[in-house]
KOLMARDO-559999 format. One record per residue: z, y, x of N, C-alpha, C in turn; residue number from 1. Coordinates in pm, 1 decimal. Each point is the difference from the previous one (the first is absolute). Layout:
        nup     nnorth      neast       caup    canorth     caeast        cup     cnorth      ceast     i
          Z          Y          X          Z          Y          X          Z          Y          X   NUM
...
end
This chain:
        nup     nnorth      neast       caup    canorth     caeast        cup     cnorth      ceast     i
    13625.8     7247.7    10993.6     -108.0      100.8        7.0     -119.1      -47.4      -82.2     1
      -63.7       94.2      -66.5     -112.2      -35.2      -86.8     -119.8      -40.1       83.0     2
      -71.4      -99.4      -48.9     -125.6      -40.2       63.7     -110.8       19.8     -100.9     3
     -118.8       20.4       48.9     -114.0       31.1      -85.2     -103.8     -108.4       14.3     4
      -46.9      -53.5     -111.4     -104.3     -102.8        4.3     -133.5       65.8       28.7     5
      -77.9      -62.3       87.2     -129.6       55.5       37.7     -109.5      -84.3      -64.5     6
      -57.3       48.7     -108.5     -111.8      -66.8      -63.6     -129.3       60.4       47.8     7
      -98.0       -8.4      -82.6     -124.9       63.7       39.6       11.7      149.8      -20.4     8
     -105.3       70.7       32.3        4.7      145.6        1.5       16.2       57.8     -139.6     9
      -25.3      -80.6     -104.6        2.4       53.7     -134.0      136.5      -15.4      -67.9    10
       93.5      -78.2       57.3      130.2      -19.5      -60.7       99.3       98.1       57.6    11
       87.4       49.9      -86.0      100.3       95.8       43.7      115.7      -73.5       66.9    12
       71.7       63.1       96.8      111.9      -64.9       67.1      112.5      -30.1      -98.7    13
       69.3     -112.0       20.7      105.2      -44.0      -91.5      129.3      -20.0       78.3    14
      107.4       58.3      -49.5      131.1      -16.8       63.3       54.6     -136.6      -37.5    15
       48.3      -74.6       98.2       51.6     -133.7      -26.3      110.5      -33.7       97.7    16
       78.8      -99.9      -35.6      109.6      -44.9       86.5      -57.6      -80.9      115.2    17
       41.1       26.4      125.3      -55.1      -77.0      112.7       40.9     -146.5       -2.5    18
      113.4      -31.7      -64.2       47.8     -138.0       -5.1      -50.7      -74.9     -123.5    19
      -26.9       72.7     -107.9      -48.5      -61.3     -124.0     -118.2       81.6      -52.3    20
     -118.0      -16.1       59.1     -115.4       83.7      -37.2      -43.3      -14.9     -145.5    21
       26.6     -117.0      -59.9      -46.7      -24.5     -135.8       98.5       46.3     -106.1    22
      120.1       41.4       40.5      102.0       40.1      -96.3      -38.3      132.0      -66.7    23
       27.6        9.8     -130.4      -25.6      124.0      -74.5      120.4       91.5       16.9    24
      -22.4      116.1       60.6      109.7       91.0       32.1       58.7       62.5     -126.2    25
      133.8       23.2        5.7       71.1       64.4     -110.0       23.2      145.4       37.7    26
      -33.2       91.5      -91.0       14.0      142.4       28.7      127.4       53.9      -64.0    27
       83.5       57.8       84.0      122.4       65.0      -47.7      -30.7      148.1      -19.1    28
      -21.3       40.2     -125.9      -43.3      137.0      -26.9      108.5      101.7       34.5    29
      128.6      -38.5      -18.0      107.4       95.7       26.2       11.0       29.8      149.0    30
       -7.9     -104.4       84.2       12.0       18.8      144.7     -134.1       27.9       65.9    31
     -109.8      -30.1      -68.9     -131.9       19.8       58.6      -34.0     -103.1      105.1    32
       52.3     -122.9      -16.7      -22.8     -107.0       97.8      -84.4     -110.3      -62.1    33
      -74.3      -71.2       87.6      -71.2     -121.3      -39.7       65.0     -115.8       71.8    34
       51.6      -97.2      -76.2       85.8     -105.6       53.8      -66.3     -134.8      -20.9    35
        9.7      -85.3      102.5      -50.3     -136.9      -10.4      101.0      -82.4      -78.9    36
      -40.8      -66.8     -110.5       95.6      -77.2      -79.7       45.4     -128.4       68.4    37
      -71.5      -43.8      102.9       35.5     -125.2       67.3      112.9       17.7      101.0    38
      -12.1      105.3       82.4       98.7       19.0      106.6       76.8      130.7      -10.9    39
      -36.5       86.5      -93.7       71.5      125.4      -18.1      -37.1      108.4       99.5    40
     -104.4      -20.8       79.8      -40.2       98.3      100.0      -63.9      120.7      -67.9    41
       42.0      120.0       39.2      -60.7      122.6      -49.3     -126.8       25.1       82.3    42
     -114.8      -23.0      -61.0     -125.5       11.2       74.5      -65.9      136.6      -18.8    43
       52.8       79.9      -89.1      -53.8      134.2      -19.2      106.5       90.3      -58.4    44
       17.6      117.2       58.3       99.8       93.6      -51.1      -66.2      133.4      -31.3    45
       74.3       83.2      -70.3      -49.0      131.4      -42.8     -133.0      -11.1      -75.4    46
       -6.8      -99.0      -89.0     -120.6      -18.7      -79.6       -5.4      107.7     -107.1    47
     -115.7       64.4      -13.8      -16.4      106.9      -98.7      -43.5      -61.1     -132.6    48
       71.9       33.7     -105.6      -37.5      -44.0     -134.1     -105.3       95.6      -53.6    49
     -121.9      -51.1      -17.0     -110.6       85.2      -45.7      -16.0       -3.1     -151.6    50
       91.3      -66.5      -68.4       -7.0       -5.3     -145.5       53.8      126.6      -63.4    51
      -10.2        5.2     -131.6       47.2      116.2      -73.4      152.1        2.0       -1.3    52
       58.6      119.9        6.4      146.2       10.8       -0.4       55.6        0.1     -142.0    53
      -85.6       12.4      -98.9       43.1       -0.8     -139.4      -73.1     -110.6      -72.3    54
       61.9      -49.0     -104.7      -66.0      -94.7      -89.0      -52.4       74.8     -121.2    55
     -125.9      -31.9      -38.6      -59.0       61.6     -117.5       -9.9     -106.2     -108.1    56
       71.5       20.0     -110.3        1.6      -97.8     -108.3     -118.4       23.3      -93.5    57
      -32.1     -102.1      -77.9     -120.3        6.1      -82.8        4.7      113.5     -101.9    58
      119.5       31.9      -50.8        9.0      105.9     -100.1        6.3      139.2       61.9    59
      -10.1        7.2      132.2        4.9      128.6       68.2     -134.2       38.1       61.7    60
     -104.7      -75.9      -29.9     -129.1       23.7       64.3      -57.7      136.7      -36.3    61
       29.1       45.4     -122.0      -55.3      127.1      -43.1       74.5      118.0       61.1    62
      119.4      -26.7       55.1       80.0      107.3       58.1      -40.3       24.1      144.5    63
       62.6       96.9       59.5      -30.0       35.4      138.2       49.3     -110.0       94.6    64
      -84.4      -41.4       94.6       36.7     -104.3       96.0       93.0       60.2      105.8    65
      124.8      -51.5       13.8       93.3       58.7       96.2      -22.8      -44.2      144.2    66
      -96.2      -90.2       24.3      -21.9      -51.1      134.7      -48.1      110.6       93.2    67
       59.2        3.8      121.2      -37.4      102.7       97.1      -67.9      -57.8      123.5    68
      -11.8     -133.1        5.7      -52.9      -61.5      121.9     -148.7      -31.4       -8.3    69
      -59.1        8.4     -117.7     -142.7      -26.7      -12.1      -32.1     -147.6        4.6    70
     -127.6      -31.7       22.5      -44.4     -139.1        4.3       44.8      -67.9      128.3    71
      -11.7     -133.3        0.7       29.8      -75.9      121.4     -100.1       35.1      108.8    72
       40.8      -15.4      125.6      -87.0       34.7      112.1     -120.6      -91.8        4.4    73
     -112.2       56.6       37.4     -123.9      -75.2       16.6      -31.8       -5.3      149.0    74
       17.1     -117.7       65.1      -22.7       -7.6      145.1     -144.6       22.3       40.8    75
      -92.5       -4.0      -96.2     -140.6       18.2       32.3      -38.7      147.1       14.1    76
       86.2       90.3      -45.9      -28.7      142.6        8.0       81.0       64.4      110.2    77
      -57.1       98.0       66.5       69.8       69.8      107.0      116.0       81.1      -57.7    78
      113.0       -5.0       69.5      116.4       75.3      -45.2       83.3      -71.4     -103.0    79
      -43.3     -117.9      -42.0       78.3      -78.2      -94.0       19.4       67.1     -134.4    80
      -94.2       86.3      -41.3        8.8       70.9     -128.3      119.4       93.5       -8.0    81
       55.2       42.9      113.0      117.7       86.3       -2.8      -43.1      145.7      -18.3    82
      -60.1       29.1     -111.9      -44.2      135.1      -30.8       88.2       59.2     -108.8    83
        5.1      130.8       -5.0       83.1       69.6      -98.2      -88.5       77.1      -95.9    84
       23.1      -20.0     -129.0      -72.6       71.5     -104.1       90.2      109.9      -55.6    85
      -46.5      122.8        3.1       75.0      112.8      -54.6      -40.7       18.0     -145.6    86
       97.7      -11.8      -88.9      -31.7       10.1     -142.1      -29.7      144.5      -38.1    87
      -62.4       14.8     -114.1      -37.6      133.2      -46.9      125.4       77.1      -42.6    88
       14.5      120.3       51.3      117.5       80.2      -33.2       -3.5       52.0     -142.3    89
      121.5       22.9      -54.1        9.9       50.3     -137.7       69.8      135.8       -7.5    90
       83.5       28.8       99.7       74.3      125.3       -4.3      -79.2      115.5       58.0    91
       54.6      122.0      -17.2      -67.3      119.9       49.8       -6.6        3.2      151.6    92
       97.7      -64.2       68.2        3.6        0.6      146.1     -109.2      -87.4       61.5    93
      -66.6      -81.6      -81.3     -103.3      -90.1       52.1     -135.5       67.4       13.9    94
      -15.2      124.0      -49.8     -129.4       66.7        1.1       10.9      137.5       66.8    95
     -109.3       42.1       62.6       -1.9      133.9       59.5      -37.8      103.7     -106.1    96
      -19.7      125.6       46.6      -26.8      105.2      -98.1     -135.0      -12.7      -68.3    97
      -89.7      -83.4       60.0     -132.3      -19.4      -60.7       -4.9     -123.3      -91.5    98
      113.5      -68.1      -12.2        5.3     -118.1      -85.8      -40.6     -127.6       67.7    99
      -23.8        2.2      133.8      -37.2     -120.9       74.3      125.4      -73.9       45.2   100
       -9.2     -133.8        3.4      114.7      -80.0       42.3       28.9       22.7      148.0   101
      129.0       18.5       32.9       38.6       25.5      139.0       -8.1     -127.2       84.6   102
       30.2     -114.7      -58.5        5.5     -125.6       74.8     -108.5      -92.9      -52.8   103
      -89.7      -40.4       88.2     -113.3      -80.5      -41.9      -13.9     -122.3       89.0   104
      -62.6     -103.3      -56.0      -31.8     -120.3       76.5     -134.5       22.2       68.3   105
        6.2       52.7      120.2     -125.5       31.4       69.1      -76.2     -126.8       38.4   106
       72.6      -96.7       54.5      -68.2     -122.6       42.9       98.1     -116.2      -10.7   107
        0.6      -65.0     -111.5       95.9     -106.6      -21.8      -42.4     -131.4       64.7   108
     -127.4      -17.5       27.8      -48.4     -125.7       59.2     -120.7       30.3       87.8   109
       -4.7      -63.1      115.5     -112.6       22.3       91.0     -128.2      -57.7      -58.6   110
     -113.1       48.5       49.1     -129.0      -46.4      -52.5      -22.6     -147.8       29.1   111
       47.5      -47.9      116.5      -17.7     -142.0       33.9       81.6      -88.9      -93.2   112
      126.1       41.8      -28.7       82.1      -76.9      -93.1      -59.5        0.8     -139.6   113
      -56.8      113.7      -39.0      -61.4        8.9     -132.6     -120.3      -92.9       -9.4   114
      -79.4       -6.2      106.5     -116.9      -89.0        0.6       42.6     -145.8       -5.4   115
      105.0      -34.5       77.4       47.8     -138.5       -1.2       59.1      -35.8     -135.8   116
       73.2       92.5      -60.2       60.0      -26.2     -131.1     -107.6      -24.2     -105.1   117
     -106.0       78.1        4.1     -111.3      -21.1      -93.4      -67.1     -135.3       23.4   118
      -12.2      -37.5      127.9      -60.5     -130.3       31.6       89.6     -113.8      -47.8   119
      132.1       13.7       16.6       92.5     -103.4      -46.2       -7.7      -17.1     -152.2   120
      -15.6      110.8      -71.6      -13.5       -8.0     -145.5     -129.3      -71.1      -37.8   121
     -107.8       30.0       72.4     -128.5      -65.3      -26.9        8.6     -150.0       28.7   122
       69.4      -36.5      108.3       17.9     -142.0       34.6       77.5      -71.7     -109.7   123
      108.8       60.8      -47.7       79.9      -61.8     -106.8      -82.4      -16.3     -127.2   124
      -82.3       99.7      -30.7      -83.8       -7.8     -120.2     -100.9     -113.4       11.0   125
      -66.2      -10.8      115.9      -98.4     -107.1       19.2       66.6     -136.8       -4.9   126
      116.6      -13.1       64.0       70.4     -128.5        2.5       44.4      -40.8     -140.3   127
       43.4       96.5      -80.3       42.6      -32.3     -136.4     -116.4      -49.4      -85.3   128
     -119.2       52.7       26.4     -115.9      -39.3      -81.2      -39.9     -144.7       22.9   129
       26.2      -52.9      120.0      -35.2     -140.1       27.5      125.3      -85.1       20.4   130
      114.9       50.8      -49.0      125.2      -77.9       -5.4       43.7      -52.6      136.5   131
        4.3       88.2       99.5       46.0      -38.4      132.5      150.1       27.6       13.5   132
       74.3      -86.4       69.6      145.4       17.5       10.7       39.1      114.6       93.0   133
      130.0       29.2        3.0       51.7      114.7       74.3      -17.4      -17.1      150.6   134
       12.0     -122.5       51.6       -8.7      -18.2      145.7     -138.3       37.2       52.8   135
     -104.9      -18.5      -81.4     -135.2       38.5       42.2      -13.8      151.9       -1.5   136
       62.1       65.3      -98.7       -3.0      146.5       -4.3       69.5       58.0      122.9   137
      116.0      -57.2       37.4       73.1       49.0      117.1      -81.2      -18.5      127.9   138
      -64.5     -115.0       13.8      -81.9      -23.9      119.5     -119.2       95.8        4.1   139
      -59.7       24.6     -115.4     -111.9       93.8       -7.0       44.1      140.4       39.0   140
      116.5       43.2      -49.7       52.3      132.4       34.9       23.7       12.6      150.0   141
       55.4     -105.2       61.2       23.2        2.6      144.8     -130.4        6.0       78.0   142
      -99.9      -75.7      -45.1     -131.2        4.0       65.5      -60.9      139.5       -8.6   143
        6.7       58.9     -120.0      -57.5      133.1      -17.4       71.6      102.8       87.6   144
      132.3       -9.6        8.8       76.2       94.8       82.8      -42.2       -9.9      146.2   145
      -17.3     -124.4       50.7      -42.4      -17.5      139.5     -137.7       60.8       23.6   146
      -92.5      -27.6      -91.0     -136.2       52.9       15.9       -0.1      152.1       -8.6   147
       77.1       54.4      -93.8        1.1      144.8      -21.0       60.0       72.3      120.5   148
      107.5      -56.1       55.2       65.0       66.2      113.8      -81.9      -12.2      127.4   149
      -78.9     -107.4       13.2      -85.5      -15.0      118.3     -120.0       94.1       -4.0   150
      -35.1       46.8     -119.9     -116.2       87.0      -18.7     -128.0      -63.4       54.5   151
       -6.9     -131.7       -8.4     -115.4      -71.5       53.8     -115.9       -6.4      -99.0   152
       25.6       35.7     -126.8     -105.9       -2.7     -100.6      -20.3      138.8      -59.1   153
        2.9      101.6       85.1      -19.8      136.5      -47.6     -140.1       14.2      -57.8   154
       -7.4       69.9     -111.7     -127.4       16.1      -67.7      -21.1      -97.4     -113.3   155
       80.5     -106.9       -4.8       -8.4      -96.4     -109.6       94.7       41.8     -111.5   156
      -38.5      -24.1     -122.5       84.1       35.3     -114.8      125.3      -85.6       -1.5   157
      113.2       62.3      -35.5      126.2      -74.0       -5.3       -5.1     -112.9     -102.9   158
      -72.6       20.5     -109.8      -12.3     -105.3     -100.6      -73.0     -121.8       55.6   159
     -100.9       24.2       84.7      -73.5     -111.1       61.2       89.4      -75.2       98.4   160
       78.8       74.3       78.2       92.5      -63.3       94.8      104.8      -80.3      -75.6   161
       52.9       56.6     -109.5      101.8      -69.7      -79.6      -56.7     -128.7      -59.8   162
     -123.5        3.8      -48.6      -63.0     -119.9      -57.5      -19.1     -107.7      106.2   163
      -43.9       40.4      120.0      -18.5      -96.5      108.7      134.7      -58.2       44.1   164
      104.2       83.8        4.5      134.3      -48.7       37.0       51.0     -100.9     -102.4   165
      -29.0       23.6     -127.5       41.3      -95.1     -104.4      -72.3     -133.0       17.2   166
     -128.0        5.5       34.0      -77.2     -123.2       24.5       58.0      -76.9      118.4   167
       34.4       71.1      108.4       57.0      -64.7      118.7      136.5      -59.8      -31.6   168
       83.3       74.1      -73.2      134.3      -48.3      -33.9       -8.0     -128.5      -82.6   169
      -94.6       -6.2      -93.2      -17.4     -121.7      -79.8      -38.0     -117.9       88.6   170
      -89.8       23.8       94.7      -41.0     -106.9       92.4      117.0      -45.7       86.1   171
       78.7       95.4       50.7      111.0      -34.0       89.1      114.0      -69.7      -73.3   172
       15.7       28.3     -128.4      106.9      -63.0      -78.3      -43.4     -132.2      -61.6   173
     -122.7      -42.5       26.3      -45.2     -130.7      -48.0      -44.7       -2.6     -144.8   174
      -23.8      117.6      -59.4      -51.8        6.1     -137.4     -124.1       89.0       -0.4   175
     -106.5      -41.0       67.4     -116.1       88.1       17.4      -67.4       34.5     -131.7   176
      -54.3      120.4       -4.9      -83.5       45.0     -111.0     -138.1       32.8       55.9   177
     -100.3       -7.8      -83.4     -135.9       28.9       45.0      -20.0      151.0        7.5   178
     -103.1       39.9       75.0      -33.2      141.8        7.9      -32.8       55.7     -139.1   179
      -65.1      -80.9      -82.5      -36.8       46.5     -133.4      123.4       22.7      -86.7   180
      103.2      -83.4       17.6      122.7       18.7      -77.5       71.1      128.7       40.4   181
        3.8       27.7      131.6       61.3      125.4       46.1      -84.6      118.8      -45.4   182
     -130.4      -15.6        8.1      -91.0      108.3      -39.3       14.0       31.4     -148.8   183
       28.7     -101.8      -81.7        9.6       19.3     -144.7      120.4       84.9      -39.9   184
      105.5       -0.2       82.0      120.8       76.5      -34.1        9.8      130.1       79.6   185
      -98.5       27.6       83.7        0.3      124.3       77.7     -123.9       81.3      -35.2   186
       -9.0      118.7       57.1     -114.8       87.2      -26.4      -97.0        1.2      118.1   187
       13.5      -98.9       87.8      -77.9       -4.4      124.1     -101.4     -113.3       -7.3   188
     -114.8       20.7       62.1     -104.6     -103.2        0.1       40.2     -116.2       89.2   189
      -60.9     -113.8      -28.4       27.1     -121.3       77.9      -38.7       19.2      146.5   190
     -110.2       69.4       24.4      -46.6       21.6      137.2       98.9       84.5       79.3   191
       54.5      104.4      -62.1       95.3       87.5       70.2      131.7      -73.1       28.7   192
       46.0      -83.9      -94.0      121.7      -78.5       23.1      -21.5      -96.3      116.0   193
     -119.1      -61.8        6.1      -30.4      -91.8      110.0       -3.1       70.4      134.6   194
      -54.3      121.5        3.8       -1.6       75.4      126.3      141.7       32.3       46.2   195
       82.4       50.2      -93.0      138.8       34.0       35.5       77.5     -124.5       41.5   196
      -26.7     -112.8      -63.4       65.8     -126.3       35.0      -22.7      -35.2      146.5   197
     -125.2        8.9       44.6      -31.1      -32.5      139.7       62.4      101.3       96.7   198
       -3.1      127.5      -37.0       56.8      104.6       86.7      151.4      -13.8       12.2   199
       67.5      -36.0     -109.0      146.2      -15.0        3.6       40.1     -118.0       87.3   200
      -70.2     -112.1      -14.1       30.5     -116.4       84.3      -14.8       34.6      147.7   201
     -103.0       78.2       32.6      -22.8       39.7      138.9      105.0      100.1       46.6   202
       37.0       96.1      -86.3       94.9      104.3       38.7      140.6      -55.2       19.1   203
       43.1      -91.0      -87.9      135.8      -56.0        8.1        6.2     -123.7       88.4   204
     -115.3      -44.0       48.8       -8.0     -120.1       84.6       68.1     -118.4      -68.1   205
      -28.3      -16.1     -128.2       55.9     -110.7      -76.8     -113.6      -87.4      -49.7   206
       33.3     -106.1      -67.8     -101.8      -92.2      -50.0       47.4      -58.5     -132.8   207
      -89.8      -63.1      -69.9       32.4      -68.2     -124.9      -54.8     -141.5        7.5   208
       65.2      -91.0      -71.5      -45.8     -138.5       -2.8     -131.6       -9.5      -77.1   209
      -81.2      -96.2       39.9     -125.2      -22.7      -71.3       29.1      -50.1     -140.8   210
      -75.3       48.9      -97.2       20.4      -45.5     -137.0      -69.3     -134.1      -18.7   211
       57.1      -83.5      -86.6      -55.7     -131.5      -29.9      -21.1      -10.4     -150.1   212
      -68.3     -104.2      -40.8      -24.8      -19.5     -143.5      130.6      -21.5      -76.0   213
       98.7      -61.7       63.8      127.1      -26.8      -67.6       79.5      124.8      -32.8   214
      -27.7      111.3       70.9       73.5      123.9      -25.4      -29.7       57.2     -138.0   215
     -117.7      -29.8      -55.1      -40.3       58.9     -127.8       -2.8     -100.4     -114.5   216
        4.1     -129.9       32.7      -27.8     -103.0     -100.9       98.2        3.2     -116.6   217
      130.6        3.1       29.0       98.5       -7.4     -108.2       -9.4      122.5      -90.3   218
      -23.2      118.0       58.0       -7.5      122.9      -80.1     -125.6        0.7      -86.9   219
     -113.8      -39.2       57.9     -124.1       -2.7      -76.6        9.5      -99.9     -116.1   220
       51.2     -120.4       28.5       10.0     -102.7     -104.5       99.0       41.2     -107.9   221
      108.5       64.5       40.7       98.5       46.3      -98.0      -59.2      106.0      -91.3   222
      -74.8       93.3       56.3      -62.7      104.8      -80.6     -108.4      -55.8      -92.8   223
      -60.7     -112.6       39.6     -101.4      -63.8      -83.2       61.3      -92.2     -105.2   224
      131.1      -25.2        9.5       67.3      -88.1      -95.0      -31.9     -146.5       21.1   225
      -28.6      -39.6      123.8      -34.0     -139.4       29.3      127.3      -81.7       24.7   226
        0.5     -126.4      -39.9      119.4      -84.4       21.1       21.3      -34.4      147.1   227
      115.8      -55.2       28.2       38.0      -32.1      138.1      -94.9     -101.5       62.8   228
      -46.7      -96.9      -78.4      -89.4     -103.0       54.8     -129.1       61.8       52.9   229
      -55.2       95.1      -75.5     -125.0       65.2       42.7       25.2       86.3      124.0   230
      114.8       68.0        4.0       33.1       82.2      117.2       12.0      -85.6      125.6   231
       69.1     -114.5      -11.6       14.8      -89.6      115.6     -135.1      -55.8       43.0   232
      -85.6      -32.1      -97.4     -132.8      -52.0       33.7      -84.1      106.4       69.0   233
        6.3      123.8      -49.8      -77.0      109.4       61.7       48.9       26.3      142.3   234
      130.2       -3.8       20.3       55.9       18.5      135.0      -47.3     -110.3       93.6   235
       -0.2     -124.2      -49.4      -44.7     -114.8       80.3     -148.3       12.8       33.1   236
      -80.9       39.9      -99.3     -145.5       14.0       21.1      -28.7      106.7      105.2   237
       65.9      114.9      -10.3      -24.9      109.2       94.7       41.3      -39.6      141.2   238
      117.0      -63.4       12.0       47.0      -40.3      132.9      -92.7     -104.9       60.9   239
      -43.7      -96.3      -81.4      -88.9     -105.9       49.3     -135.6       57.6       40.2   240
      -49.1       97.8      -76.7     -129.7       61.4       32.0        5.1       73.2      133.3   241
      113.5       64.6       28.0       15.3       69.3      128.2       11.1     -100.7      113.9   242
       74.1     -109.1      -22.7       16.2     -102.6      103.7     -133.4      -66.1       33.8   243
      -83.6      -22.6     -100.4     -130.9      -63.2       22.6     -106.4       99.7       44.3   244
       39.9      126.8       12.8      -90.8      106.3       44.4     -122.5       10.1      -91.1   245
       26.9       -2.9     -130.7     -108.8       10.7      -96.7      -32.8      145.1      -35.2   246
       93.2       91.5       30.7      -18.9      140.6      -41.3       12.2       92.7      121.0   247
      -82.1      -18.0      102.2       11.6       87.2      117.9      -38.9      143.6      -31.8   248
       82.1       92.6       44.2      -30.4      141.1      -18.8       32.5       55.6     -137.6   249
       49.0      -82.4      -92.6       34.3       48.6     -133.2      143.7       50.2       -1.1   250
       26.3      104.3      -76.8      135.7       54.7       -6.5       91.5      -95.4      -76.3   251
      129.4       -4.0       34.2       93.9      -88.9      -70.0        6.2       27.1     -150.1   252
      -23.3      125.4      -39.9        8.2       33.4     -142.7     -115.3      -65.0      -76.5   253
     -121.5        5.2       56.3     -115.4      -60.7      -68.0       11.3     -152.2       -0.5   254
       54.9      -58.1      106.8       20.1     -146.0        4.3      103.8      -41.2     -104.3   255
      108.2       77.4      -11.0      103.0      -29.8     -100.4      -58.1        8.7     -140.6   256
      -82.1      101.8      -26.0      -61.3       15.2     -132.5      -92.4     -117.3      -31.8   257
      -79.2      -45.1       99.2      -90.3     -114.1      -21.4       79.1     -128.4      -23.9   258
      110.9      -17.4       73.1       83.5     -119.2      -18.3       64.1       -0.3     -139.0   259
       43.7      116.8      -46.0       57.8        8.8     -134.9     -106.3      -33.6     -104.6   260
     -121.0       49.2       20.1     -109.0      -28.1      -94.5      -29.2     -149.9       -5.9   261
       -6.2      -65.9      116.0      -28.0     -143.7        3.1      111.8      -79.3      -65.7   262
      125.4       34.1       31.6      113.1      -73.3      -56.4        9.2       21.2     -150.6   263
      -26.3      121.3      -46.9        9.2       25.5     -144.9     -112.2      -70.0      -75.8   264
     -119.1       -6.5       59.3     -112.7      -67.2      -65.1       23.4     -150.8      -10.5   265
       77.3      -54.9       92.2       29.4     -143.9       -4.3      116.5      -31.2      -93.1   266
       72.5      101.4      -45.0      115.6      -20.2      -87.1      -34.6       41.7     -142.7   267
      101.6       -6.8      -86.1      -20.0       42.1     -139.2        8.1      151.8      -14.3   268
       61.1       67.9       98.0       16.8      146.0       -3.0     -115.4       66.0       76.3   269
     -115.6        5.3      -61.0     -118.4       51.7       69.7       -2.7      153.5       -3.4   270
      -34.5       58.9      114.4      -11.2      144.8       12.5     -138.9       35.7       51.0   271
      -53.0      111.3      -47.7     -133.6       43.3       42.6        8.7       74.0      133.3   272
     -115.4       16.0       62.2       -5.3       75.0      125.9       45.3      144.2      -20.5   273
      -36.2       58.8     -114.3       36.9      139.5      -25.5      151.1       15.0      -14.4   274
       64.3      -92.3      -69.3      146.7        5.7      -16.8       69.9       -8.0      134.9   275
      -44.9      -93.3       83.8       61.2      -15.8      132.9      -31.1      120.8       87.6   276
     -125.6       49.1       -8.0      -39.2      115.7       80.3       79.1      125.2      -33.4   277
       31.1       19.4     -128.5       77.0      117.4      -40.6      141.9       -4.3       57.2   278
       59.4     -118.8        5.3      135.9      -13.9       54.0       -0.4        7.9      152.0   279
      -95.8      -68.0       64.1       -3.4       -5.4      147.0      -62.4      124.6       61.5   280
      -72.3       77.9      -80.2      -62.5      120.0       54.5     -125.2      -28.0       80.5   281
      -71.7     -107.6      -34.5     -125.4      -33.2       68.2     -110.4      -11.6     -104.0   282
     -123.0       18.4       44.5     -114.6       -5.7      -90.8      -34.8     -144.2      -35.5   283
      -67.6      -18.0     -114.6      -41.2     -135.2      -41.8      -89.4      -66.0      103.6   284
      -91.6       78.5       57.7      -92.7      -57.4       98.2       74.6      -48.4      124.0   285
      109.1       67.2       35.8       79.4      -43.0      115.6       65.8     -134.4      -26.8   286
       50.9      -18.0     -122.6       60.5     -128.8      -36.3     -105.5     -109.6        3.1   287
     -119.6       30.2      -52.5     -107.2     -101.0       -1.1      -41.1      -40.3      141.7   288
       -8.6       95.8       89.0      -40.4      -31.6      137.8      101.0      -93.1       67.1   289
      129.0       27.8      -17.5      101.7      -86.6       59.8        3.9     -135.7      -70.1   290
      -20.9        0.2     -131.6        2.0     -125.3      -75.7     -112.9      -92.7       43.6   291
     -117.9       58.9       23.8     -114.8      -82.3       42.8       26.5      -66.9      135.1   292
       79.6       63.7       84.2       29.2      -57.9      131.7       92.6     -121.4       -8.8   293
       90.5        1.1      -98.6       97.3     -110.1       -8.3      -40.6     -106.4     -102.5   294
      -94.9       32.3      -88.1      -36.3      -94.7     -106.1      -53.9     -133.7       53.3   295
      -87.7       -4.2      102.1      -55.5     -129.3       44.2      105.7     -102.8       39.0   296
      118.8       46.6       42.3      105.0      -94.8       41.4      122.0       11.5      -91.6   297
      -26.3       28.4     -126.4      108.3       19.2      -96.7       87.2     -124.0      -14.4   298
      -60.4     -119.6        8.8       77.5     -124.0      -17.4      107.2      -15.0      106.3   299
      -20.2       57.2      119.5       98.6      -10.9      108.9      108.8      106.2       -8.8   300
      -20.7      102.3      -83.4       89.2      115.3        1.6      116.1      -11.1      -97.5   301
      -15.0      -78.0     -105.7      107.2       -7.8      -99.9      114.5      -88.2       48.7   302
      123.7       31.7      -39.0      113.1      -86.0       38.2      -10.3     -135.6      -68.4   303
       54.9     -106.8       60.6      -17.5     -135.8      -56.0       60.9      -16.3     -138.9   304
      106.6       74.9      -31.2       68.9      -19.9     -128.2      -47.9       95.8     -108.7   305
     -111.4       68.3       21.0      -47.1       97.3      -98.5      -58.2      -72.7     -121.4   306
       37.4       47.6     -119.0      -48.5      -58.4     -123.4     -121.1       80.5      -48.9   307
     -117.7      -62.4        8.2     -125.2       68.3      -33.5      -21.1        2.7     -151.3   308
      -30.1      117.3      -53.8      -48.6       12.0     -136.5     -152.0       -2.9       -0.2   309
      -58.8       51.3      108.1     -144.5       -5.9       23.5      -22.2      -66.0      134.5   310
      -72.4     -111.6        7.9      -19.6      -67.4      129.4      -76.8       87.6       99.0   311
        9.9      -36.6      129.4      -59.4       79.4      104.5     -151.8       12.8      -16.2   312
      -66.3     -108.9      -40.3     -146.3        6.4      -13.3      -47.1       82.1     -119.8   313
       94.1       39.1      -87.1      -33.6       84.1     -115.0       34.7      148.1       22.4   314
       51.8       32.7      118.0       35.1      139.4       28.5     -126.4       86.5        6.6   315
        9.6      127.0      -40.0     -119.2       88.2        5.5      -51.2       14.5      143.5   316
     -132.1       -6.2       13.9      -61.8        7.6      131.5      -35.5      143.5       40.6   317
      -11.1       91.0      -95.7      -32.5      140.6       27.2     -128.2       10.8       82.1   318
end
């Protein structure tokens, strides 16, 4: 008998063998069975093949598509996309005496499905702009579906909810993005995304891990073209500054930017505050404020094996 793995609320149920849960099931398309390759147990029968019944070759793309089954089912939409489209008639029997079509598609998709489909397209577009992988898009779609069906954010724009869901999904998947990065690829203000973020966490009774300086360090340094030594030094400086409680109340992003500035100024690959601010999405004055807090104890913050191009006492004091 098939058993179902119970993950968190955002993962879909998975059919698996009760004796070999990790085994990859083999699907017998002719019999419609799912078989465990380890023990031969049929863990699923009467499986429906949702693929196309015809193959379309590359030289036949311009011709009429013979497929009658449509696209694969979308579990995020109600009804599984099992809608029927009536094509436009060509014969005389397809029209009445006034020339109007007798058979029409009155309502091929519900308004809720149409709204969700538009939101899913917007999520995919935003994710593509900042190069996010497919698993984050899927998690974002699931979050949006839960929020939309609960109707807990009525009155809020779907684009704002989708942007906040993308921000939450990034945090939950361990690849956080800043509000400014999400705001840059959406049409919603930073303030509205922040409001929806708090409302969604409350409505779904979920939480996200606190962001740290290390979550952004590798991406910021990579975008700045800094070598590995400078990235490791900046990570060490930021972590040490937090441990010594030198930057109380400062956001991890501003601390990371200040640490990158200090590490780059001590190396041969020097970067200006403006260059770092443009990548990190923080103002120059914010970097200076955090830098001033850690500068007095700069000698304690660098890793022991760091090779200085500019000694600590020659670093800019700002």
